[in-house]
C-alpha positions, 0 to 999 in steps of 0.5 A: 775546796779545802775539805776536797783537796785537805792532804795537799792543802795539809802538804802545802801549809808544811811547805809554806811554814817551812819556807817562812821560818827559813825566811824568818832565819835567813836559814840557806839549807832549809831554803834550798832545799824547800823553795823549790818545792813550793811549786814542784808541789803545786806542779804535780796537783795540777797534772794530776787533777788535770791531765793537762788536757786542754790548751789552758791547763797545757799553758798554766803548767808551763807557767809554773814550770818557768816560775819554778826557773824563777825561784831557783835563779833567785836562790843563786843572786848572792853567788851571782848578781846575773842571776836576778836577771834571769830570775826576771826573765824566768817569771817573765815569761811565766807571766806570758804564759798566764796571760795567753792561758787567761786569754783563752777565756776570756776570747771564748765571749769577748762580749761579756762584762764590757764595764768590767773590762773598761776598769780593769783596764784602768786600774791596772793602767793607773798602777802600772804608769804609777808605780813605775814612775815611782821606782824609776828614779831608783833603777838605774839600768834597770828601767828598761827591764823594770818598765816590761816587768811592770807592763805585763804584771798588770796584764796579767791581773787584767787578763784575770780580771777578764775572765769574769762570766766566762769562767764558774765564779770560784775559779773566776775568783780564785786566779782573779785574787792569785794576779793580786797577790802576785801584783803585791809580791812583785811590787814588795820585791821591787820596792824593797830591792831598788827603793828601800830595804826593810825588815822581814821582807823577805817573809812578805814576798814569800808569803804573798807568792806563795798564795798567789801561786796556790790560788792561781793553780787551785783555780786552774783545776778548778775551771769550767768553761761556762756556755754562752748561748 
């Protein structure tokens, strides 16, 4: 896959490195320029590669669009703290759109891999409940928004796992690990904001976020729905 999309991968690698440099140096000017390029580049690649044919691709593309809005809002939190909530809502909508796309694959053969589905439900429920109650004493007025967001991001992880045996292995693995990196990125952001800030948190958050979006996008491009007779 690296060679198949070599030009785009080189471009995205450059964006990745520049964003990490911006986080290390806390270079606001560079961040304003390069951060929107993360999702914009993925949207262009996704659109060109899939022509947005079918509901799955349209929903994934819409999810990327709301992720772009979320990125833009979070860039300006220092000017207006309310932008954090706007960004949270934008990403929440984006995750719901991802979930709806993954659900289309699950619905194609709901009877498959019931053991895997039960395991995904147990693990995602354990994470969402455990992590929320860990955060809860630190949340103040953000208890309800964070509870909703934690539930939705866990549901996205679960629905990514539900695609097993319904799509080709490459697409399944890319999107599953993309959802996992999203989980790590959002959990790190929540810990850093609500529990205890730590050095280079922004670097870890953005690195895992960029990997997550890249993997989900490429998983959508490589998706082939299996015929389960």
